[in-house]
C-alpha positions in Angstrom: -137.6 -100.8 -87.8 -135.6 -97.8 -89.0 -136.3 -94.2 -88.2 -138.2 -93.6 -91.5 -140.6 -96.4 -90.8 -140.9 -95.4 -87.2 -141.9 -91.8 -88.2 -144.6 -93.2 -90.6 -146.0 -95.5 -87.9 -145.8 -92.7 -85.3 -147.7 -90.4 -87.6 -150.3 -93.1 -88.3 -150.8 -93.8 -84.6 -151.1 -90.1 -83.6 -153.2 -89.4 -86.7 -150.9 -86.8 -88.3 -152.0 -85.9 -91.8 -148.9 -84.2 -93.1 -146.5 -87.1 -92.5 -144.0 -85.8 -95.1 -143.3 -82.8 -92.9 -142.0 -85.0 -90.1 -138.3 -85.5 -89.6 -136.2 -87.1 -86.8 -135.6 -83.6 -85.4 -139.4 -82.7 -85.2 -140.3 -81.7 -81.7 -143.4 -83.9 -81.3 -144.9 -81.8 -78.5 -145.2 -78.9 -81.0 -147.4 -81.0 -83.2 -151.0 -79.9 -83.3 -152.1 -83.5 -83.0 -150.1 -84.2 -79.9 -152.2 -84.4 -76.7 -152.4 -86.2 -73.4 -154.3 -88.9 -75.3 -151.4 -89.2 -77.6 -149.2 -90.2 -74.7 -151.5 -93.1 -74.0 -151.6 -94.1 -77.6 -147.8 -94.0 -77.8 -147.4 -96.1 -74.7 -149.6 -98.8 -76.4 -147.7 -98.3 -79.6 -144.4 -99.0 -77.8 -145.8 -102.1 -76.2 -147.3 -103.5 -79.4 -144.4 -102.7 -81.8 -141.4 -102.9 -79.5 -142.5 -104.9 -76.5 -141.4 -101.9 -74.4 -143.2 -101.0 -71.2 -142.7 -97.3 -70.9 -144.4 -94.6 -68.9 -145.3 -91.0 -69.4 -142.2 -89.9 -67.4 -140.0 -91.5 -70.0 -141.9 -89.8 -72.8 -141.6 -86.5 -70.9 -137.8 -86.8 -71.0 -138.0 -86.8 -74.8 -138.2 -83.8 -77.1 -137.9 -85.0 -80.7 -139.2 -87.9 -82.7 -135.6 -89.2 -82.7 -135.6 -89.2 -78.9 -138.7 -91.4 -78.9 -137.1 -93.7 -81.5 -134.0 -93.9 -79.3 -136.2 -94.8 -76.3 -137.7 -97.6 -78.3 -134.3 -98.9 -79.3 -132.7 -98.7 -75.9 
C-alpha cells in the first residue's frame, strides 16, 4: 500500500469527509474528526490491514499521517 492509498483508507476509517485536503504532512491530531475513539479505530485498522499490533503510545509518538504510515511500514 502506498501513501496515497493509505491516506484514503485512513480517511475512510476515521470518517473524514474532505479526503482531498489530506497530505502526508497533515497533522492528524489537528483534524476535527480525530478523537480518542479514532485511536481505537486506527489500532484495529493497523491490525486488519497491516497485521500490526500497535498501542496508543506508538500513535502518540506520531504527528503526521506520514508518521503513521511509517509506523505501519516499520
